[in-house]
N, C-alpha and C positions, 0 to 999 in steps of 0.2 A: 688272053680270051673271055673272053664276057660267058657266064656261070648260064649255062638253060634255070630259065624261071623254073623253080616248083609248083607241079600243079596240087591245090591244096585236093584234092579227091584221090592222091595216091598217098603209098606212107609216110609218113615221119619218119619213121625209123622199119629201115629192112634189115635185117639179119640173116644173109645169105650164107648155107653151108657154111660157116665158119668152125676155124681148127684154129686151137691155142698150144699153145707149146713152151715149156721153160726149162733152161737148158743149164744144165748143174755140167763140174769137172767128170763126173761117172757116166752120163745117160741124159736124155733127151725124156720129158714127162710130162705125156700129153695133159692135158687141162681139161682140156674143149673140144670138143673132136666132133664133125658135120652137126653143127649146132644151127636153127631157120628159126626167123620168129619173127613178128610185121605186129607195129604197131599201127595202128590211122590216128589220123587225126583228135585231138579229144576223148583218145579212147584208155584207156588203164589196165598194164596187161599184167599181170601177177606170174614171179616167177617161183617156184616152191620145188623142193629136197631136200635133204638132210645133207647136213653137215663136207665138205668136200668132192659135193657134186659138180661144183661151178659155177652157183652163182656169179655169188664178186667176181670171179674171169673175166665173166661175159660185160659186167657192167664198168670192169675197168678197161676192157676193148673198149669200149663204146669211147671211152673217154679218154682212150688212147693215150693210158695210165698205167701199164703194166714191168714198168722199171726195169733196168740193163736185163736180166735174165729172163724175162719175158718175152714171144712173136708169133705174129697171126702170122701161121707157118697155111694157114689156106681159110677162102672164099671172104664175103665183101661185109661190109659194113657200109651200108648206104644210108644217111640222114637225109634230105628234105633231095632224093633227089644223088649227090652226091660221095663220092664215094671216102670214106674219113680213114680210110689204108690206105689214102695215095693223096694224101696233104701233107701240106711244112705244117716244117713248125707255126711257122709265121699266121698261117690258116687256122691252126687247131687252135692259137690262141684266142681268134677274135673269133669263135663260134665259143672253147669255154667255158663257165661259166655267162657267157648273155645269152646262147641258146641251147643247151646241154647245161642242165646245174644237176649237182649230185649230193643229193643228205646221207649221211654215213653212220653207222650204226653211235660211236660215243660221240656225243656232240663237245666233249669238251679239246675233245684229237680234232678240231674247225675249230675252233677260237683262243685268238691270241691271249693267255691271261695277262699279258703286260696293258694290255690295251681297249678303251673304255669302248662299251658295246657298241655307240652313234655313232663313231669315232673306223668299226669293223665295216660296218652297212654301209655307211659312204663310201667306201672303199670301192666300193662292186661298180655303182654306176660311175663314178670320177670316173675308174678307169679304163670300160668299158664305151661307156659312152661321150664321157669328155666332160662329164655337168662340172658345174661349180659345186663348189665343197657346202651355200647352204644350200643348192636349191636336194646335193644328193639326202643334210641335212631332215630335209625339208620332207622328202622320198619317207627316208629311214624311220621317220616320225609316224606315219602313214601307216607303216605297213608295220611296225610293231603294236599298231591299234589294234587294225586287219587281223594279226594273228593271235589276239582274243588278250594280250599281256593288263594287264593293271597300270597304271600312273608311268604312259610311257616316256614322259618325259624326264622321269627318277631312272626308269629303267636304263636309257640314251645314255648316261650318263656313270651306270652301273659298270665295274669288270666284272669278267665270268661269276669267276667265283665269288660275289655275291648272292646272284641266281637258284634257285635250283634244279632239281636236274632237267624237269616237264618247262623248265623258264629256257632253260642252255638250248633246251631242244625248239622251244619253238622262233628262239631269234636261230640258229644254224637256218631252220627255214625258212625265217622272212631274209634271211641274208642270202639262197638260197633263188627267192622269187622276186629279187632287187631290179630284176635288170624285163623281169619275168615273161621266163624261157619259156622255148616251146616244149621240148621237153623236159621233166624232170628223175632222176631216178635217182629212187630211197633202197636204202643198204640196210633191207633192219630197224629201221629209224629209232621203230618204240620195243622194243626188247630189255634196255635196262627199265622201262619207265613202271611206276605201277599201273594198274588194269583200270582206272580211275584216269588216272592221266593219258594214257595210250587211247579212251575212248576219244576226250577229247582232242588228240595229237587228230587221229584222227577220222572225226572227221571234219578240223577245219582244215585238212593237206584237201578233201572232196572237195568243201566247200572252196576254194581257194581257186584249186584245179578247172571248178567251171566255171570261176568268177571269169579268171585268165584266158582260158581254152586252155590249158596245159596236158600232154600228153603225161603218160606217168610208164612209169619198168617200176614197179615192188617187188623188192626180192624180200619174201620170205619165210620162212619153214613154220608160219602160224597157219594154217590150213581157216578158221575160222574166221580168221583181218583180211585174210585173199577174200572171201565170200560180199564184206563189208563193204569193201572200197575198187573190188577190178571186175570190171566187164568180163576180160575174155583171161584164162590163165596157160602156164608152159611147164610140163613138171619135167624135175631135168633127175636126172640118176645114173651117175659117171660121168659129164660129162656130158654124155645128151641130152636132148628134148625125146621124152620116151610118149606126151602125150602133150595135144594142147589143142586149147576146144575156149568156147561158151562156160563162164563158171559154173554155170545153174547144169549145163548137158553133162559139163567132166561132172559135176557131184554126184547126179543122181543116174546114167549110165553112162558108167568110165570103163575104159577099154584096155586099159594098159593091167596086167598084175599086180607091176610096183605101185599104183594108186587106190587101187583096193588095196593091196597092202598098207596104206601106210593111212586110210582111214578107218581098219582094223587095228591099229593100234591105238587109237587117239578114242580121250572117252564121251561118242555123245550124249546123248538126252537119252536113258534109257538103258546105258550099260551097268552092268552090274556087278561088283567085282565075284557073287557066290558065282548069280546062275547067268551072267555074261563075265564073266572075265575077256580083257582086251588080249590080243592074240600076238606077240615082236615075231618081227621079220626075223625070221631064224638066220643065223649066219653072221659075216661082213660083207663092210664095204668096200669091195676092190680095188687096191691102190691102186694110183695112175700105170706104174709099167707091169701091170699084174693081172690087167683084165682079161677076164676069160676072151675066148672064142666065141665070133657067135652074138649071141644077148646077154648086152655084158650082168642081168637078170636074172639068166639062166638058174646058178648055183643057188640061187634064196627062191627061186617061184616055183610056185605048189604046181605049174604046172607046166613044168619042161619036157620037153619030146630029146633024148640021145639022136644025133644025126640028125637034127631036124634044128633045134633051137641053137646049136650051136655048128651049125653047117657054116657060117657064114652071115659078113656081116647085113648089117638087117637092116633096108628101110624104115623109112616115113607112111604110113599106109593111110587114104581117105577113111573113113569113118561111112559108110553108104545113111545119106542123110539127115547129117549130121550139119552145122555149124560152123564151116574151117575149123573140124572135127579132123584130129590126124592121130594115128596112134603107130607104136615101134612093136608091134607082138607080127607076129605069122600067123597068131591062135586067136586072133578076137574074136573070129566072126564064129566057131567051135566053141567060145566056153559059155560054160551057164551062168550067169553073172547074176544069177538071180538066188541059185544054190548057197544052203550054208556053209561057215567053215568049217571041216573036219576035226581041222586044229582046237575046237573050245569044245573045253570041257565041266561040265558044274563042280562047284567044290561043297562041304557041309561049311555053318555061317559056325562063324569062331565062337562061341557061348561065356557072353561078359561076365567075369565075379569078383570077388570082394572090388571094396574103393584099396587102392593102395598108393594114392596117392594124393593129397589135401592142401590144397593153397585157401586159407581163409585171409582176408583184410591186409593180400599182404601189398605193401611197396616199397618203392626206391627213385631214391632220389638222389641225384647229383648238386652236389654245388658248384659252381666257376665262377670263377673272380669277374668283376664288370666292367674292366676290359681300362679300368682307368692307372697312368701313362703311370709307370714304376709298382701296377697291384695296386691303384688307390679306390679301385671304384670298388663300392657295395657289391657283396656278395649276390649272386642269383642263386638260385632253385630249381632245378627243372625235376619236373614230377616223372618220370617217365614210368613209373608202374606206377597207378592209385587205384586202390577196395578190387585188391585180382583177391576172384574169388570160383572154385572150381572143385571139384573132385575128377579124377580118373581111375577108371576099374582097371583089373586083367584083361587084358587078347584084346580090349578097346581100343579102336583108332581116334581120339580127340583131336578138329585141326584148327589148328589157333589162323584165321585170317585177318586179315586188316595192309591199308600201308605203309609205304618206309615211313619210318618213322612213326605207328602208334604203341611200339613196347613189346613186342613181340620178340625180339632177339634177346632183349634186356630182360624181359622173363626168364627165358632159358639161359642167361649167365647166371641167374639169381640160384635156381632151379640145380644148374652145376655142380655150384662154389666156385668157381671164376669171378664175382661177387657177390655180397654180402646183401637181403634186404636189410631195409630203417624200419619196417615195418610188419606188423602181423607174419603170419604163422605157416611154414612148409611142414606137412608131416607126410616124410616119407616111409610107408608099412608101420606108423605111428612113431616112427621118431623124430624132432623139432630137429632139422637141418636148416633151417635157416637165416643163423648167424656163424655157423662154420665152414670157412671157407674149402677149399677143396686139398687144399697141404694138408691140413687137421681131418679129413675126415678118413672112417678107418677102409681096408681095402672092399669090404666084402660094398661100401656105400658106395665107395668110388666104381668100382665094375658094375652097382647094378642099375647104375642112370648113366648110361653113354651116348655119344652124340657122333648125326653123320651131317657132312659139313654140305655148308653149297657146289665150296667149290672146288672136284676132286684132287684138280692141279696142287691145291696149296695146302692141302694134307696131309702129304709120304714124304717123306725123306727122296730128296733124289738122286742120294748116295748110296741109298740099303736093299737089297735086292726083295721085290713082294714078300717072299718068306721069311726074310729076318724081321721084318717090320709085324708080320702076325703071331713071329713068337717074342717078342721086342716084349706085344703087349702081356700074353700071353702069363712073361714072367713075372713084370709088374704083378697082376691080381694072382700072383702066386699059385695058376694051373697048372700040373703038372708035377710031380715029384724028378723025375729024369730031365737031357737032352730031346731024350728018344721019347719018351713019354710027348710033349711037347711037340717035336715035330709031326709028330703022327696027329693030334689034335690039328694041328696046322693046314695039312691036308684036309683033315677033316672040313674042319671053314670053308674049307678054297672047296671042296665039294659041294656046301650049303651053300655057296654063293653063284657057283653053279659054273664054275673057271676053272677049263685044265689042271693037275698038279704039277702040271709042266710049266704054270707060268711063278714056280717056288722060287723060279734062279732070275727069272726078266729080273730088269729093272723098268721103273716106272715111266722112264721116258717110252721105253717100248709100248705100252700099256692106251688103248685110247680111251676116248674121258669113260665111256660105261664100263668097260674094263677098273680103270682106276675108282669107279664109286661104287664096284662091286666089293674090290679093298675093302675101301675103307668103311662102307657095310659088317665083312667077316670080323676084322680088328676091334669095332663097335663089339658087335659078338662073343670073342674069346673070353670072356672073361661071366660069360653064360646070363650075359644087360639083361634085366627086366622089364625096363624103361627105358626107351629110343626116342631120345629130342631128335630129328628131324628137321634140320635145318632149310629147306627149299630143296632138299636131296635133286629130285630132277628134273629143276627148270636151265642146266647150264649145260643138260641131256638132248637129243633128236627124239622124234617124237618113238620113233619107234624105239629107243633105246630107253628111254620113259616106261615105256609099256613094260619091258625086258625089266628096268629097278624097281617098278612099284609091285610090279607084280612075285617079283623074290620077295621086296619085302615082304608082303600079303603072306606069300609059302610063308617064311620065317615065322615071321605073327603066330600063325596057322597051329605049328609044329612048338614054339620053345612057349605061348600063350604072356605075349613078350605087348607089354599098352605102350602104344605108337604114339606122340605126340607128334602131330604134323603139319609144321611153320609152312603154309605157304600163300600168293597171291590165287594160286593159279583155281578157279571156283569151279572148274570141269574136272581135273584131278582130284579136287575136294570132294566134293558130288560123287566123284569112283568109290572113292576105297577112303571115309570116314565112315566113322558109327555116330560120331556129334561135332557138331560144329560149333567154337567160339569167336565171333568178332570182337577185336579191337577198336578200340580209337582214343587215339591221341590219351593211351594210358589205362584205358578204361574201359573193360568187358563190357558191350552196348549191346549183344545177343547171344544165347548160348540155348540150347535144346538138338537134337536131332538131326540128321540131315535132312528127313523128311518135313524136320516143323520150319527148321530157318529156310528150304529152299522155296516154302506156299506162305503165301499170305495169312494175313497179319505179317509182317516185316516193320522190324527196324528200318528207318527214314535210311538210314549208310545202307545198310544189308540193301536196300532195293536199291539204292545206287550204282552197291558192286555190282550185283549180280546183271544187272541194267549192260553193267560198263564188259560183262564176258564174249569176248568173240567165241564163238559157236559155228562148226561147220558143219551147220547141219540145214540145207531150203528148206527144208519143214519150221523151220522154228521160227514165232515170230515172236518181236522184243518187245517191249519200253523204253523207248530211249528217253535215260536221266540220266543229262554228264552232268558231273559237280561244281560250281564254278568255283574259283580259287583253290587257296594252295591248303595241302593240310596246316594247321596254327603250330606255334611253336610251344612245344614242351616247355619253355623258360616262363611263355607269356598269355597261356592259356586266357579262352575266353571265359566271360564268368557265367554261371548256370552251367546251363547241360553243355559237353565238352562239341557239341555238330552243332549249335544254332546256328554258323556262322554260312552254313555251309544249306541246310536244311530245303526243304523243300515247299515241305509241310508246317514250319513254323506257324503262322500264320494263323492254322487250327488250332490253337492251342490262346486262350483267353489271361486275357490277364499280363502279356509279356510274361509268366511262369519260366519259358525257357531263358530269356534273358538273367532270370536274377538265380532260382534253384537248380544244383543238379538232380536228375530226376532222382529217383528213388526205381531199385528192381523191382518190378512187379514177374508175378505170376501167370502168365494167360494158360497156357497148360500142364499138366504133369509133366513136369522135364525142361519147361522153356522159357525164358524169362531175358524180358526186355527192359534194356535204362531212357524211358520216354514218356513222358506227359501227355502224349496224345492223349486224346478222351476216347472211351471204349469202340462208341460209335465208329468215329475216325478210322481206329485199326479194322474191325470188324467189316468195313469197307472197303477194306482196299484187293485192288484186283492181282493177276498174277504179274510178275515182269515177263518171266517167259513160259508163252503159249507153243504147244505142238500142234498145228495146221493136221485137219483129217486126209487121209490117207485119201 
C-alpha cells in the first residue's frame, strides 16, 4: 500500500499525547506522560527543563530507540503524517539517519575512534543513498567546509582523537547533515564546549538549518541558548509539557509557575547577589514513581491550593490571545504575574578585608617528550601559566574566566600544592608556598586552602556514608578532641550547607547531584577554610540547583569571611556573584578589574568576544555578535608576540605589526583595572558595549 503524500503545510513532527515508560523487575516507571508537541516545516522547537524531566526520553522516542526496557505506552509520534510507532524496523531504518538525524551531547560517543573522519562521513550517503565512495568523499569534503572547519583535506584524513572537542562536535553535525535530513534533533549539543565554541556551533546550526530547510528539535537546559536558536519552546517538568508557545511570548508573558521559577533561578542582567539574590526552587524534583496527585509541580509551587490543584490530573489549556500558547496550570488566569517574589531578601554586602593571597609573576611549565621513536624526539615545553600576578582579599569573590586550556585549573593545582611552580611567588598569609607540595604543607596551610570540584560524583567515596566522609576530613585537619566532638561538628556542617542531619547516614548514591555538591562544600569547610577554590562548582548542576548552591556559597562566605576563587566559563554566573574578574588566555592574565569594569568598555579584545558569546535569557538584551575564528592555540607552540593575535579582530588597528612581535605590557586603564593589550588609547576609549538592555 503506498503512503499518502505528505502536505508541506502540515506539521513535519506531531507528538500527540505521548506516554513512555521504562519497565524494571520491581515496577513500571512512567518517564513521559500525556506529552504533545508540534514542529512545523523549517521551525526550530526548543525543549527545556531540569535533568530527569523527560527531554531526552522524548527524543529517543522520536528515534524509536528506547532500548529493551523502554516502551511507548500511549499516544502517537507522526513524522510527515506517518506514525513512527507503527512502522516496521525496515521502514525505520530508511528514515533514521536519512530523514531524521540526531546530534548527541558527547561527540566522541558518536565517532568511531579507529576510523578516519572522511570514511565515517562517507558511510552515511553510501548506506542511505547508495552513493559511490568517490562521490561520498567529495560530498564529505563539501560538508566539512560548510561546518567551517579549516583545511578540510587534513580533517578528512584525521582520526577523531586528533581534533579538539569543538571540531569533533562540528564533524558530528556534518555527519547528521550528510543526507540533508528534514528533521534534526539536538540533545544538549554544546554542554561540554567552551562558550566561544558554543557561539560558533549555534550560529553554524542555525545557518545550516536555514540553508537546507531543516526543522529542529533543540533540547537544552540553557534558556539563553533557546532564545538565540528557536522559534518556539516547550517547557517540561516531571515528564509533562507544562507550557508551550512562541519563545518571546513565553519569556515575556509566562503563564506557568514552573517557568517563572526557572527564570527566577538564573542570573539575568540586573541580578545582584546582595540586593536581588536568585531564588532557588524549594523542595526536590519528584521521582517518576512518586509523583504527587494532581499538579506535579504542586509541592514546590508558591500558588498551590490544596483541594484544587491536587484534586485531579490537569490538562493543557490555551492561553487567550497567544500564538499557540498553552499552560498546564489551573490558576494561570488568577495569578498576578507582575508581582515581585515574596521570598527575595536583601543582604549586607560582605566587607572586603586585607590581602590574604598574592601571586607574583607565577609561571608553571611542563616538559613533554617530543614523541620520537623510543623517546628520541626533542623535549618540548608547555607554558601552562605565564607571568600570573594578582591579589585576593579576605571576604571577596574573585572570578577566573577563560576557555579550556587557558591555565585556570593549572593555577588552581599550583595553589593547592598538587603541583609546584616553575617560577614566581605565591604568598599565602605572608608565607611562601609556591615550592611546597601538599605532602609537605602543615595542617593549618592545607585546611585554610580547600577546593570544591566540578563533578560532585567523582569527589565522594562511594563506600562511605556522608557523615563518615566529613568526619574523616575533620580528623585529618585535627578538628575536635573526641569522636563525639567531631560528630557534633559534622552535624553543624550539614546544617551549614542546608542538608537534613539524617543525611549523615546516607550513601552518596542516595543523593542527587546538588546534594552531593553540598557535601563537597561541607567537607571543604571542615577545617575552617579561609580560601576556597571553586572549580566550575555549578556547571554540572541544573539551573534551579545552581541557584541554591551559589546562594549557599555566598551565605557561607558572609558568615566565615571566606575568600572565594571562582573558576568558571559561565559569565552570567560570574557577573552575578563576583566582586572582581580575572580573564585568562593561553596562560596569561589579559584583563583584571572589578566586575563592572570588566563587563563595560573598554575591554580587552578577548573579553569582548567572551561577553558576546554568552547566551542571555532576556528578550530585552541586544548583543553585538563576535564569533572567534579558530581554536585556542597550543600552549606547546604559542604564537609570537601577543598570545591573542591569531584570533583578534582589532589587530589591524595596531600599527607596525607590534602584535606579531611583542607580548603587550600590562596597562592600567583605571584604578584596579588592567589589560594586556597594544591597542592605542583612542581605539580602546571608542569601544561600544557588547551587551545593551533595550529601554522598556
